[in-house]
Backbone of each chain as nested JSON, in Angstrom:
{
  "chains": [
    {"id": "A", "residues": [
      {"number": 1, "name": "UNK", "atoms": {"N": [116.339, 130.061, 159.594], "CA": [115.342, 130.506, 160.602], "C": [114.399, 130.742, 159.747]}},
      {"number": 2, "name": "UNK", "atoms": {"N": [113.244, 130.048, 159.905], "CA": [111.906, 130.815, 159.151], "C": [111.655, 132.306, 159.665]}},
      {"number": 3, "name": "UNK", "atoms": {"N": [110.834, 132.672, 158.335], "CA": [110.78, 134.261, 158.591], "C": [109.022, 133.887, 158.149]}},
      {"number": 4, "name": "UNK", "atoms": {"N": [108.096, 134.41, 159.574], "CA": [106.896, 134.497, 159.184], "C": [106.138, 135.401, 158.496]}},
      {"number": 5, "name": "UNK", "atoms": {"N": [105.148, 135.383, 158.042], "CA": [104.465, 136.179, 157.015], "C": [104.457, 137.613, 157.346]}},
      {"number": 6, "name": "UNK", "atoms": {"N": [103.812, 137.777, 158.685], "CA": [103.949, 139.148, 159.121], "C": [104.959, 139.944, 158.884]}},
      {"number": 7, "name": "UNK", "atoms": {"N": [106.526, 138.753, 159.391], "CA": [107.308, 139.93, 159.222], "C": [107.739, 140.098, 157.508]}},
      {"number": 8, "name": "UNK", "atoms": {"N": [107.455, 139.315, 156.844], "CA": [107.62, 139.912, 155.291], "C": [106.807, 140.711, 154.809]}},
      {"number": 9, "name": "UNK", "atoms": {"N": [105.55, 140.98, 155.278], "CA": [104.794, 142.145, 155.023], "C": [105.317, 143.182, 155.631]}},
      {"number": 10, "name": "UNK", "atoms": {"N": [105.461, 142.935, 156.962], "CA": [106.116, 144.087, 157.075], "C": [107.301, 144.527, 156.666]}},
      {"number": 11, "name": "UNK", "atoms": {"N": [108.718, 143.961, 156.218], "CA": [109.49, 144.586, 155.391], "C": [108.712, 145.398, 154.13]}},
      {"number": 12, "name": "UNK", "atoms": {"N": [108.234, 144.506, 154.069], "CA": [107.431, 144.795, 152.096], "C": [107.284, 146.49, 152.745]}},
      {"number": 13, "name": "UNK", "atoms": {"N": [105.878, 146.425, 153.04], "CA": [105.199, 147.732, 153.846], "C": [106.388, 149.216, 153.607]}},
      {"number": 14, "name": "UNK", "atoms": {"N": [107.571, 148.327, 154.549], "CA": [108.303, 149.556, 154.812], "C": [108.683, 150.161, 153.891]}},
      {"number": 15, "name": "UNK", "atoms": {"N": [108.59, 149.473, 152.748], "CA": [110.065, 149.866, 151.532], "C": [108.8, 150.577, 150.733]}},
      {"number": 16, "name": "UNK", "atoms": {"N": [107.696, 149.906, 150.77], "CA": [106.897, 149.865, 148.903], "C": [105.469, 150.081, 150.072]}},
      {"number": 17, "name": "UNK", "atoms": {"N": [105.319, 151.388, 150.743], "CA": [103.755, 151.86, 151.425], "C": [102.949, 151.239, 151.317]}},
      {"number": 18, "name": "UNK", "atoms": {"N": [102.703, 151.68, 149.439], "CA": [101.393, 151.729, 149.103], "C": [101.013, 150.099, 148.554]}},
      {"number": 19, "name": "UNK", "atoms": {"N": [101.87, 149.151, 149.352], "CA": [101.442, 147.814, 148.721], "C": [100.413, 147.001, 148.91]}},
      {"number": 20, "name": "UNK", "atoms": {"N": [99.514, 146.087, 148.093], "CA": [98.755, 145.398, 148.73], "C": [99.692, 143.998, 148.494]}},
      {"number": 21, "name": "UNK", "atoms": {"N": [99.205, 143.149, 149.558], "CA": [100.464, 141.83, 149.773], "C": [99.455, 141.22, 150.085]}},
      {"number": 22, "name": "UNK", "atoms": {"N": [99.88, 139.651, 149.065], "CA": [98.839, 138.908, 149.721], "C": [100.357, 137.275, 149.583]}},
      {"number": 23, "name": "UNK", "atoms": {"N": [100.424, 136.953, 150.401], "CA": [101.293, 135.708, 150.689], "C": [100.933, 134.658, 151.42]}},
      {"number": 24, "name": "UNK", "atoms": {"N": [100.92, 133.331, 150.831], "CA": [100.399, 132.11, 150.922], "C": [101.769, 131.365, 151.401]}},
      {"number": 25, "name": "UNK", "atoms": {"N": [101.453, 130.833, 152.699], "CA": [102.259, 129.706, 153.168], "C": [102.341, 128.257, 152.407]}},
      {"number": 26, "name": "UNK", "atoms": {"N": [103.068, 128.441, 151.177], "CA": [102.682, 127.221, 150.64], "C": [102.786, 125.581, 150.9]}},
      {"number": 27, "name": "UNK", "atoms": {"N": [104.097, 125.351, 151.81], "CA": [104.287, 124.118, 152.658], "C": [103.792, 123.845, 154.056]}},
      {"number": 28, "name": "UNK", "atoms": {"N": [103.286, 125.254, 154.571], "CA": [102.969, 125.377, 156.095], "C": [104.219, 125.38, 156.998]}},
      {"number": 29, "name": "UNK", "atoms": {"N": [105.253, 125.589, 156.336], "CA": [106.506, 125.138, 157.037], "C": [107.376, 126.499, 157.287]}},
      {"number": 30, "name": "UNK", "atoms": {"N": [106.341, 127.981, 157.113], "CA": [106.869, 128.863, 156.901], "C": [107.929, 129.576, 156.53]}},
      {"number": 31, "name": "UNK", "atoms": {"N": [108.568, 128.889, 155.492], "CA": [110.075, 128.718, 154.226], "C": [109.73, 128.858, 153.021]}},
      {"number": 32, "name": "UNK", "atoms": {"N": [108.411, 128.691, 152.787], "CA": [108.132, 128.236, 150.686], "C": [106.964, 129.062, 151.098]}},
      {"number": 33, "name": "UNK", "atoms": {"N": [107.06, 130.293, 150.333], "CA": [105.591, 131.44, 149.887], "C": [105.288, 131.775, 148.627]}},
      {"number": 34, "name": "UNK", "atoms": {"N": [104.251, 132.177, 148.298], "CA": [104.44, 132.842, 147.604], "C": [103.892, 134.074, 147.619]}},
      {"number": 35, "name": "UNK", "atoms": {"N": [104.383, 135.351, 147.171], "CA": [103.716, 136.612, 147.757], "C": [103.213, 137.142, 146.026]}},
      {"number": 36, "name": "UNK", "atoms": {"N": [102.237, 137.867, 145.894], "CA": [101.474, 139.183, 144.836], "C": [101.623, 139.976, 145.651]}},
      {"number": 37, "name": "UNK", "atoms": {"N": [102.54, 140.957, 145.045], "CA": [102.605, 141.963, 145.408], "C": [102.427, 143.6, 144.27]}},
      {"number": 38, "name": "UNK", "atoms": {"N": [101.397, 143.838, 144.6], "CA": [100.816, 145.199, 143.803], "C": [100.798, 146.976, 144.614]}},
      {"number": 39, "name": "UNK", "atoms": {"N": [101.904, 147.727, 143.435], "CA": [102.29, 148.767, 143.74], "C": [102.098, 149.713, 142.677]}},
      {"number": 40, "name": "UNK", "atoms": {"N": [101.935, 151.031, 143.079], "CA": [102.204, 152.285, 142.293], "C": [103.419, 152.144, 141.207]}},
      {"number": 41, "name": "UNK", "atoms": {"N": [104.46, 152.274, 142.489], "CA": [105.404, 152.184, 142.575], "C": [106.077, 151.044, 141.414]}},
      {"number": 42, "name": "UNK", "atoms": {"N": [105.527, 149.961, 141.165], "CA": [105.923, 149.046, 139.969], "C": [105.436, 149.985, 138.265]}},
      {"number": 43, "name": "UNK", "atoms": {"N": [104.553, 150.909, 138.354], "CA": [104.069, 151.833, 137.267], "C": [105.427, 151.909, 136.365]}},
      {"number": 44, "name": "UNK", "atoms": {"N": [105.925, 151.307, 135.073], "CA": [107.01, 151.909, 134.378], "C": [108.015, 150.974, 134.576]}},
      {"number": 45, "name": "UNK", "atoms": {"N": [108.269, 150.292, 135.71], "CA": [109.315, 149.525, 135.506], "C": [109.024, 148.082, 135.228]}},
      {"number": 46, "name": "UNK", "atoms": {"N": [110.544, 147.588, 134.479], "CA": [110.388, 146.333, 134.243], "C": [110.378, 145.307, 135.086]}},
      {"number": 47, "name": "UNK", "atoms": {"N": [109.909, 143.64, 134.771], "CA": [109.398, 142.971, 135.928], "C": [111.162, 142.669, 136.494]}},
      {"number": 48, "name": "UNK", "atoms": {"N": [112.263, 142.875, 135.893], "CA": [113.228, 142.914, 136.779], "C": [113.369, 143.555, 137.994]}},
      {"number": 49, "name": "UNK", "atoms": {"N": [112.893, 144.889, 137.449], "CA": [112.861, 145.819, 138.509], "C": [112.559, 146.18, 139.474]}},
      {"number": 50, "name": "UNK", "atoms": {"N": [111.072, 145.683, 139.189], "CA": [110.099, 145.493, 139.848], "C": [110.192, 144.285, 141.427]}},
      {"number": 51, "name": "UNK", "atoms": {"N": [110.572, 143.073, 140.769], "CA": [111.026, 141.759, 141.545], "C": [112.568, 142.593, 142.821]}},
      {"number": 52, "name": "UNK", "atoms": {"N": [113.313, 143.167, 141.645], "CA": [114.776, 143.908, 142.592], "C": [113.955, 144.551, 143.995]}},
      {"number": 53, "name": "UNK", "atoms": {"N": [112.749, 145.63, 143.416], "CA": [112.61, 146.274, 144.561], "C": [111.891, 145.437, 145.706]}},
      {"number": 54, "name": "UNK", "atoms": {"N": [110.897, 144.449, 144.98], "CA": [110.666, 143.59, 146.671], "C": [112.133, 142.606, 147.231]}},
      {"number": 55, "name": "UNK", "atoms": {"N": [112.944, 142.511, 146.364], "CA": [114.085, 141.286, 146.845], "C": [114.941, 142.59, 148.357]}},
      {"number": 56, "name": "UNK", "atoms": {"N": [114.986, 143.685, 147.725], "CA": [115.954, 145.285, 148.174], "C": [114.914, 145.506, 149.868]}},
      {"number": 57, "name": "UNK", "atoms": {"N": [113.844, 145.373, 149.351], "CA": [112.969, 145.912, 150.573], "C": [113.098, 144.573, 151.603]}},
      {"number": 58, "name": "UNK", "atoms": {"N": [113.529, 143.386, 151.527], "CA": [113.61, 142.248, 152.568], "C": [115.257, 142.162, 152.985]}},
      {"number": 59, "name": "UNK", "atoms": {"N": [115.598, 143.392, 152.677], "CA": [117.054, 143.755, 153.302], "C": [118.016, 142.17, 153.279]}},
      {"number": 60, "name": "UNK", "atoms": {"N": [118.326, 141.232, 152.452], "CA": [119.358, 140.752, 152.309], "C": [118.677, 139.273, 152.765]}},
      {"number": 61, "name": "UNK", "atoms": {"N": [117.552, 139.743, 153.18], "CA": [117.528, 137.919, 153.851], "C": [116.626, 137.154, 153.007]}},
      {"number": 62, "name": "UNK", "atoms": {"N": [116.501, 137.27, 151.544], "CA": [116.257, 136.343, 150.652], "C": [117.188, 135.488, 150.18]}},
      {"number": 63, "name": "UNK", "atoms": {"N": [117.305, 134.282, 150.049], "CA": [118.529, 133.377, 149.638], "C": [119.09, 133.152, 151.129]}},
      {"number": 64, "name": "UNK", "atoms": {"N": [119.044, 134.048, 152.055], "CA": [119.264, 133.36, 153.43], "C": [118.316, 132.855, 154.18]}},
      {"number": 65, "name": "UNK", "atoms": {"N": [117.638, 133.534, 155.339], "CA": [116.532, 132.999, 156.151], "C": [115.461, 132.969, 155.582]}},
      {"number": 66, "name": "UNK", "atoms": {"N": [115.459, 133.339, 154.665], "CA": [114.194, 133.429, 153.217], "C": [114.552, 132.164, 152.347]}},
      {"number": 67, "name": "UNK", "atoms": {"N": [113.537, 131.119, 152.231], "CA": [114.596, 130.019, 151.315], "C": [113.936, 130.323, 150.114]}},
      {"number": 68, "name": "UNK", "atoms": {"N": [112.666, 130.473, 149.995], "CA": [112.185, 130.543, 148.879], "C": [110.367, 131.091, 148.329]}},
      {"number": 69, "name": "UNK", "atoms": {"N": [110.567, 132.729, 148.064], "CA": [109.801, 132.998, 147.972], "C": [109.487, 133.503, 146.35]}},
      {"number": 70, "name": "UNK", "atoms": {"N": [108.249, 132.938, 145.817], "CA": [108.135, 133.428, 144.828], "C": [107.157, 134.572, 144.415]}},
      {"number": 71, "name": "UNK", "atoms": {"N": [107.605, 135.303, 143.636], "CA": [107.455, 136.717, 143.483], "C": [106.235, 137.168, 142.628]}},
      {"number": 72, "name": "UNK", "atoms": {"N": [105.033, 137.839, 142.726], "CA": [104.756, 138.2, 141.377], "C": [103.994, 139.49, 141.902]}},
      {"number": 73, "name": "UNK", "atoms": {"N": [104.604, 140.384, 140.729], "CA": [104.19, 141.778, 140.6], "C": [103.477, 142.085, 139.615]}},
      {"number": 74, "name": "UNK", "atoms": {"N": [102.527, 143.351, 140.111], "CA": [101.714, 143.731, 139.307], "C": [102.104, 145.519, 139.529]}},
      {"number": 75, "name": "UNK", "atoms": {"N": [101.445, 146.175, 138.38], "CA": [101.293, 147.604, 139.066], "C": [99.916, 147.628, 139.084]}},
      {"number": 76, "name": "UNK", "atoms": {"N": [99.731, 149.03, 139.826], "CA": [98.588, 149.34, 140.402], "C": [97.477, 150.389, 139.241]}}
    ]},
    {"id": "B", "residues": [
      {"number": 1, "name": "UNK", "atoms": {"N": [137.009, 141.071, 140.239], "CA": [137.036, 141.334, 139.238], "C": [136.888, 140.169, 138.066]}},
      {"number": 2, "name": "UNK", "atoms": {"N": [137.944, 139.254, 138.897], "CA": [138.387, 137.911, 137.955], "C": [137.048, 137.242, 137.574]}},
      {"number": 3, "name": "UNK", "atoms": {"N": [136.214, 136.911, 138.514], "CA": [134.077, 136.442, 138.123], "C": [133.894, 136.913, 137.555]}},
      {"number": 4, "name": "UNK", "atoms": {"N": [133.919, 138.246, 137.694], "CA": [132.926, 139.162, 136.51], "C": [133.676, 138.928, 135.415]}},
      {"number": 5, "name": "UNK", "atoms": {"N": [134.503, 138.655, 134.542], "CA": [134.609, 138.606, 133.598], "C": [134.532, 137.147, 133.182]}},
      {"number": 6, "name": "UNK", "atoms": {"N": [134.66, 136.149, 134.327], "CA": [134.392, 135.063, 133.557], "C": [132.989, 134.562, 133.593]}},
      {"number": 7, "name": "UNK", "atoms": {"N": [132.237, 135.394, 134.479], "CA": [130.8, 135.516, 133.885], "C": [130.407, 136.036, 132.73]}},
      {"number": 8, "name": "UNK", "atoms": {"N": [130.719, 137.252, 132.159], "CA": [131.118, 137.729, 131.049], "C": [131.21, 136.793, 130.046]}},
      {"number": 9, "name": "UNK", "atoms": {"N": [131.926, 135.937, 130.167], "CA": [132.763, 135.189, 129.417], "C": [131.708, 134.231, 128.687]}},
      {"number": 10, "name": "UNK", "atoms": {"N": [131.306, 133.734, 129.824], "CA": [130.128, 132.527, 129.966], "C": [128.961, 133.038, 129.323]}},
      {"number": 11, "name": "UNK", "atoms": {"N": [128.315, 134.309, 129.69], "CA": [126.941, 134.67, 128.744], "C": [127.671, 135.489, 127.897]}},
      {"number": 12, "name": "UNK", "atoms": {"N": [128.851, 135.801, 127.148], "CA": [129.086, 135.914, 125.628], "C": [129.015, 134.999, 125.171]}},
      {"number": 13, "name": "UNK", "atoms": {"N": [129.787, 133.81, 125.569], "CA": [130.092, 133.031, 124.438], "C": [128.475, 131.485, 124.459]}},
      {"number": 14, "name": "UNK", "atoms": {"N": [127.752, 131.825, 125.096], "CA": [126.558, 131.116, 125.255], "C": [125.231, 131.855, 124.837]}},
      {"number": 15, "name": "UNK", "atoms": {"N": [124.186, 131.687, 123.901], "CA": [123.24, 132.311, 123.98], "C": [122.28, 132.618, 124.899]}},
      {"number": 16, "name": "UNK", "atoms": {"N": [122.302, 131.292, 124.98], "CA": [121.188, 130.563, 126.155], "C": [122.038, 130.428, 127.309]}},
      {"number": 17, "name": "UNK", "atoms": {"N": [122.205, 130.671, 128.355], "CA": [122.963, 130.728, 129.373], "C": [122.07, 130.414, 130.811]}},
      {"number": 18, "name": "UNK", "atoms": {"N": [121.587, 129.198, 131.373], "CA": [121.145, 129.15, 132.456], "C": [122.235, 129.336, 133.893]}},
      {"number": 19, "name": "UNK", "atoms": {"N": [122.004, 129.831, 134.804], "CA": [122.97, 129.494, 136.271], "C": [121.925, 128.425, 136.554]}},
      {"number": 20, "name": "UNK", "atoms": {"N": [122.195, 127.862, 137.182], "CA": [121.422, 127.031, 137.763], "C": [122.109, 126.262, 139.375]}},
      {"number": 21, "name": "UNK", "atoms": {"N": [121.201, 125.402, 139.883], "CA": [121.312, 124.573, 141.197], "C": [121.463, 123.203, 140.659]}},
      {"number": 22, "name": "UNK", "atoms": {"N": [122.654, 122.042, 140.241], "CA": [122.563, 121.153, 139.7], "C": [122.631, 120.978, 138.066]}},
      {"number": 23, "name": "UNK", "atoms": {"N": [121.906, 120.033, 136.919], "CA": [122.276, 120.499, 135.66], "C": [120.923, 120.065, 135.467]}},
      {"number": 24, "name": "UNK", "atoms": {"N": [121.029, 120.785, 133.943], "CA": [119.92, 120.424, 133.644], "C": [118.974, 119.079, 133.711]}},
      {"number": 25, "name": "UNK", "atoms": {"N": [120.106, 118.38, 133.246], "CA": [119.368, 116.677, 133.674], "C": [119.104, 116.317, 134.696]}},
      {"number": 26, "name": "UNK", "atoms": {"N": [119.926, 117.021, 135.825], "CA": [119.977, 116.446, 137.147], "C": [119.608, 117.861, 138.443]}},
      {"number": 27, "name": "UNK", "atoms": {"N": [118.588, 118.964, 137.904], "CA": [118.411, 119.542, 138.662], "C": [118.269, 119.494, 140.319]}},
      {"number": 28, "name": "UNK", "atoms": {"N": [118.667, 120.313, 141.495], "CA": [118.86, 120.275, 142.181], "C": [117.833, 121.107, 143.042]}},
      {"number": 29, "name": "UNK", "atoms": {"N": [116.577, 121.72, 142.928], "CA": [115.962, 122.315, 142.994], "C": [114.732, 122.496, 142.431]}},
      {"number": 30, "name": "UNK", "atoms": {"N": [113.712, 123.004, 143.105], "CA": [112.77, 122.686, 142.006], "C": [112.345, 123.786, 141.349]}},
      {"number": 31, "name": "UNK", "atoms": {"N": [112.787, 125.234, 141.413], "CA": [113.056, 126.616, 140.651], "C": [114.105, 126.14, 139.601]}},
      {"number": 32, "name": "UNK", "atoms": {"N": [115.65, 125.425, 139.769], "CA": [116.139, 125.481, 138.31], "C": [115.238, 124.183, 137.931]}},
      {"number": 33, "name": "UNK", "atoms": {"N": [114.943, 123.442, 138.294], "CA": [114.002, 122.598, 137.664], "C": [112.68, 123.134, 136.533]}},
      {"number": 34, "name": "UNK", "atoms": {"N": [112.496, 123.885, 137.095], "CA": [111.78, 124.466, 136.342], "C": [111.736, 125.309, 135.187]}},
      {"number": 35, "name": "UNK", "atoms": {"N": [112.838, 125.931, 135.447], "CA": [113.342, 126.971, 134.292], "C": [114.126, 125.694, 133.033]}},
      {"number": 36, "name": "UNK", "atoms": {"N": [114.57, 125.065, 133.55], "CA": [115.252, 123.945, 133.365], "C": [114.12, 123.611, 131.592]}},
      {"number": 37, "name": "UNK", "atoms": {"N": [113.215, 123.148, 132.278], "CA": [111.751, 122.211, 132.02], "C": [111.188, 123.566, 130.941]}},
      {"number": 38, "name": "UNK", "atoms": {"N": [111.689, 124.207, 131.181], "CA": [110.411, 125.347, 130.261], "C": [111.318, 125.347, 129.108]}},
      {"number": 39, "name": "UNK", "atoms": {"N": [112.864, 125.609, 129.115], "CA": [113.717, 125.753, 127.761], "C": [113.84, 124.467, 126.99]}},
      {"number": 40, "name": "UNK", "atoms": {"N": [113.542, 123.261, 127.811], "CA": [113.338, 121.893, 127.016], "C": [112.2, 121.895, 126.002]}},
      {"number": 41, "name": "UNK", "atoms": {"N": [111.504, 122.422, 126.979], "CA": [109.548, 122.593, 125.996], "C": [109.801, 123.214, 124.963]}},
      {"number": 42, "name": "UNK", "atoms": {"N": [110.626, 124.418, 125.004], "CA": [110.44, 125.081, 123.988], "C": [111.434, 124.664, 122.864]}},
      {"number": 43, "name": "UNK", "atoms": {"N": [112.4, 123.424, 123.315], "CA": [113.568, 123.406, 122.435], "C": [114.492, 123.786, 121.66]}},
      {"number": 44, "name": "UNK", "atoms": {"N": [115.118, 124.61, 122.731], "CA": [116.174, 126.064, 123.053], "C": [117.726, 124.78, 123.07]}},
      {"number": 45, "name": "UNK", "atoms": {"N": [118.714, 125.395, 122.648], "CA": [119.749, 124.735, 122.641], "C": [120.232, 125.488, 123.905]}},
      {"number": 46, "name": "UNK", "atoms": {"N": [120.577, 124.976, 125.227], "CA": [121.145, 126.124, 126.39], "C": [122.128, 125.424, 127.128]}},
      {"number": 47, "name": "UNK", "atoms": {"N": [122.974, 126.422, 127.853], "CA": [124.406, 126.396, 128.456], "C": [123.629, 126.187, 129.68]}},
      {"number": 48, "name": "UNK", "atoms": {"N": [123.805, 125.311, 130.543], "CA": [123.803, 125.115, 132.272], "C": [124.725, 124.984, 132.715]}},
      {"number": 49, "name": "UNK", "atoms": {"N": [124.952, 126.22, 133.66], "CA": [126.19, 126.586, 134.69], "C": [125.693, 125.259, 136.265]}},
      {"number": 50, "name": "UNK", "atoms": {"N": [126.369, 125.046, 136.768], "CA": [125.82, 124.376, 137.856], "C": [126.708, 125.079, 139.091]}},
      {"number": 51, "name": "UNK", "atoms": {"N": [126.452, 125.994, 139.652], "CA": [126.731, 126.833, 140.532], "C": [126.707, 126.402, 141.666]}},
      {"number": 52, "name": "UNK", "atoms": {"N": [126.772, 125.462, 142.061], "CA": [126.536, 124.231, 143.297], "C": [128.395, 123.706, 142.715]}},
      {"number": 53, "name": "UNK", "atoms": {"N": [128.489, 123.577, 142.182], "CA": [130.101, 123.48, 142.052], "C": [131.215, 124.299, 141.798]}},
      {"number": 54, "name": "UNK", "atoms": {"N": [130.686, 125.599, 142.481], "CA": [132.007, 126.38, 142.22], "C": [131.338, 127.375, 143.095]}},
      {"number": 55, "name": "UNK", "atoms": {"N": [131.696, 127.591, 144.439], "CA": [131.294, 129.064, 145.632], "C": [131.574, 130.098, 144.924]}},
      {"number": 56, "name": "UNK", "atoms": {"N": [132.801, 130.25, 144.391], "CA": [132.778, 131.485, 143.824], "C": [132.001, 132.222, 142.87]}},
      {"number": 57, "name": "UNK", "atoms": {"N": [131.7, 131.33, 141.784], "CA": [130.43, 131.672, 141.205], "C": [129.152, 132.033, 141.615]}},
      {"number": 58, "name": "UNK", "atoms": {"N": [128.767, 131.17, 142.665], "CA": [127.775, 131.199, 143.751], "C": [127.294, 132.621, 143.827]}},
      {"number": 59, "name": "UNK", "atoms": {"N": [128.366, 133.014, 144.671], "CA": [128.216, 134.662, 144.845], "C": [128.306, 135.505, 143.854]}},
      {"number": 60, "name": "UNK", "atoms": {"N": [129.583, 135.126, 142.846], "CA": [129.61, 136.545, 142.111], "C": [128.363, 136.393, 141.277]}},
      {"number": 61, "name": "UNK", "atoms": {"N": [128.019, 135.243, 140.93], "CA": [126.8, 135.927, 139.495], "C": [125.773, 136.645, 140.55]}},
      {"number": 62, "name": "UNK", "atoms": {"N": [125.65, 136.333, 141.703], "CA": [124.41, 137.019, 142.268], "C": [124.543, 138.84, 142.672]}},
      {"number": 63, "name": "UNK", "atoms": {"N": [125.969, 138.973, 142.622], "CA": [126.213, 140.452, 142.967], "C": [126.349, 140.783, 141.122]}},
      {"number": 64, "name": "UNK", "atoms": {"N": [126.99, 139.832, 140.453], "CA": [126.961, 140.469, 138.308], "C": [125.451, 140.756, 138.396]}},
      {"number": 65, "name": "UNK", "atoms": {"N": [124.465, 140.176, 138.969], "CA": [123.29, 140.326, 138.664], "C": [122.659, 141.277, 138.982]}},
      {"number": 66, "name": "UNK", "atoms": {"N": [122.509, 141.315, 140.645], "CA": [121.942, 142.33, 141.474], "C": [121.02, 141.42, 141.834]}},
      {"number": 67, "name": "UNK", "atoms": {"N": [120.746, 140.272, 141.86], "CA": [119.807, 139.499, 142.005], "C": [120.116, 138.126, 142.899]}},
      {"number": 68, "name": "UNK", "atoms": {"N": [119.264, 138.52, 144.149], "CA": [119.944, 137.306, 145.183], "C": [119.303, 135.727, 145.291]}},
      {"number": 69, "name": "UNK", "atoms": {"N": [118.683, 135.106, 144.005], "CA": [118.282, 133.75, 143.943], "C": [119.231, 133.208, 142.546]}},
      {"number": 70, "name": "UNK", "atoms": {"N": [118.769, 131.843, 142.898], "CA": [118.901, 130.864, 141.565], "C": [118.421, 130.611, 141.293]}},
      {"number": 71, "name": "UNK", "atoms": {"N": [117.324, 129.796, 140.572], "CA": [118.442, 130.706, 138.936], "C": [118.232, 131.472, 137.858]}},
      {"number": 72, "name": "UNK", "atoms": {"N": [119.607, 131.499, 137.391], "CA": [119.154, 133.106, 136.578], "C": [119.652, 132.298, 135.135]}},
      {"number": 73, "name": "UNK", "atoms": {"N": [118.654, 133.363, 134.686], "CA": [118.902, 133.001, 132.94], "C": [119.142, 134.596, 131.796]}},
      {"number": 74, "name": "UNK", "atoms": {"N": [119.882, 134.299, 131.215], "CA": [120.619, 135.032, 130.503], "C": [120.781, 134.941, 129.047]}},
      {"number": 75, "name": "UNK", "atoms": {"N": [119.822, 135.823, 128.505], "CA": [119.816, 135.728, 127.024], "C": [120.759, 136.253, 125.748]}},
      {"number": 76, "name": "UNK", "atoms": {"N": [121.515, 135.702, 125.171], "CA": [122.637, 137.231, 124.461], "C": [122.99, 138.244, 125.463]}},
      {"number": 77, "name": "UNK", "atoms": {"N": [123.512, 137.977, 126.595], "CA": [124.312, 138.654, 127.499], "C": [122.949, 139.158, 128.673]}},
      {"number": 78, "name": "UNK", "atoms": {"N": [122.001, 139.185, 128.373], "CA": [121.331, 140.143, 129.336], "C": [120.492, 139.226, 130.075]}},
      {"number": 79, "name": "UNK", "atoms": {"N": [120.444, 139.975, 130.922], "CA": [119.722, 138.837, 132.255], "C": [118.153, 139.363, 131.821]}},
      {"number": 80, "name": "UNK", "atoms": {"N": [117.322, 137.932, 131.753], "CA": [116.256, 137.915, 131.499], "C": [115.122, 137.693, 132.525]}},
      {"number": 81, "name": "UNK", "atoms": {"N": [115.536, 137.119, 133.891], "CA": [114.969, 137.018, 135.175], "C": [115.58, 135.857, 135.739]}},
      {"number": 82, "name": "UNK", "atoms": {"N": [114.789, 134.875, 136.734], "CA": [114.475, 134.029, 137.973], "C": [113.565, 133.352, 137.088]}},
      {"number": 83, "name": "UNK", "atoms": {"N": [113.364, 132.396, 138.17], "CA": [112.262, 131.475, 137.939], "C": [110.767, 131.769, 137.758]}},
      {"number": 84, "name": "UNK", "atoms": {"N": [110.404, 132.936, 138.496], "CA": [108.844, 133.835, 138.409], "C": [109.052, 134.133, 137.278]}},
      {"number": 85, "name": "UNK", "atoms": {"N": [110.057, 134.831, 136.557], "CA": [109.691, 136.016, 135.424], "C": [110.033, 134.925, 134.406]}},
      {"number": 86, "name": "UNK", "atoms": {"N": [110.698, 134.176, 134.673], "CA": [110.606, 133.302, 133.244], "C": [109.491, 132.229, 132.806]}},
      {"number": 87, "name": "UNK", "atoms": {"N": [109.072, 131.745, 134.092], "CA": [107.844, 130.885, 134.119], "C": [106.727, 132.185, 133.559]}},
      {"number": 88, "name": "UNK", "atoms": {"N": [106.795, 133.248, 133.872], "CA": [105.11, 134.231, 133.329], "C": [105.622, 134.483, 131.985]}},
      {"number": 89, "name": "UNK", "atoms": {"N": [106.739, 134.886, 131.82], "CA": [106.738, 134.669, 130.701], "C": [106.986, 133.857, 129.131]}},
      {"number": 90, "name": "UNK", "atoms": {"N": [106.886, 132.472, 130.24], "CA": [106.591, 131.139, 129.189], "C": [105.293, 131.244, 129.367]}},
      {"number": 91, "name": "UNK", "atoms": {"N": [104.341, 131.511, 130.203], "CA": [103.107, 131.623, 130.194], "C": [102.294, 132.24, 129.082]}},
      {"number": 92, "name": "UNK", "atoms": {"N": [102.871, 133.204, 129.152], "CA": [102.279, 134.633, 128.489], "C": [102.813, 134.52, 126.62]}},
      {"number": 93, "name": "UNK", "atoms": {"N": [103.774, 133.795, 126.486], "CA": [104.205, 133.219, 124.923], "C": [105.204, 134.367, 124.768]}},
      {"number": 94, "name": "UNK", "atoms": {"N": [105.981, 135.604, 126.002], "CA": [106.687, 135.778, 125.612], "C": [108.33, 135.551, 125.864]}},
      {"number": 95, "name": "UNK", "atoms": {"N": [108.587, 134.417, 126.496], "CA": [109.597, 133.785, 126.303], "C": [109.99, 133.117, 124.655]}},
      {"number": 96, "name": "UNK", "atoms": {"N": [109.203, 132.371, 124.617], "CA": [108.944, 131.903, 122.927], "C": [109.405, 133.396, 121.516]}},
      {"number": 97, "name": "UNK", "atoms": {"N": [108.483, 134.597, 122.312], "CA": [108.674, 135.455, 121.096], "C": [110.228, 136.434, 121.639]}},
      {"number": 98, "name": "UNK", "atoms": {"N": [110.396, 136.017, 122.605], "CA": [112.508, 136.774, 122.724], "C": [113.344, 135.924, 122.109]}},
      {"number": 99, "name": "UNK", "atoms": {"N": [112.94, 134.597, 122.127], "CA": [114.022, 133.707, 121.423], "C": [113.675, 133.344, 119.802]}},
      {"number": 100, "name": "UNK", "atoms": {"N": [111.998, 133.824, 119.528], "CA": [112.444, 133.961, 117.937], "C": [113.05, 135.411, 117.496]}},
      {"number": 101, "name": "UNK", "atoms": {"N": [112.807, 136.596, 118.721], "CA": [113.224, 137.75, 117.971], "C": [114.773, 137.709, 117.542]}},
      {"number": 102, "name": "UNK", "atoms": {"N": [115.517, 137.063, 119.074], "CA": [116.781, 136.406, 118.549], "C": [117.401, 135.677, 117.497]}},
      {"number": 103, "name": "UNK", "atoms": {"N": [116.465, 135.134, 117.147], "CA": [116.58, 133.836, 116.258], "C": [117.571, 132.937, 116.868]}},
      {"number": 104, "name": "UNK", "atoms": {"N": [117.088, 132.371, 117.898], "CA": [117.597, 131.117, 118.452], "C": [116.543, 129.784, 118.294]}},
      {"number": 105, "name": "UNK", "atoms": {"N": [115.041, 130.5, 117.97], "CA": [114.6, 128.814, 118.049], "C": [113.777, 129.358, 115.829]}}
    ]}
  ]
}
């Protein structure tokens, strides 16, 4: 089941309210995305923990409904 | 517990351990291929573990690392990251630095 961009954005915003999110649908199939996410909450966190925070916001959809989402995280 | 022990053994016995879909020479997914290629490019010796051959391992590694996706790279027993982090570290020269610090190149 593909997950639309607005749904991904909504899920991330619920957990990371200050996030600036930019998502590209790489193949136009609602299944392969690249996301750049910026948040103050990432400050002082390791890259691993930043990505984990994003994965957690997606509530188990990553690796299931959501097959491919490349993540780039930056602190603000 | 058993699967955790198996994973600890793998990452303990192999300085650079990559859990991937397929094998380093025949990766079954673009993300696994990307990380394999980075390691090959840096000319380091690494152990590839094909998680498609073992469903317990496939589930187990995700829980062990608290990380939902494959590939996963471990260096000297420590989780370094998935495809995005490894690629980013490679591009910034940080991966090479890490291997140098750990005396792996």
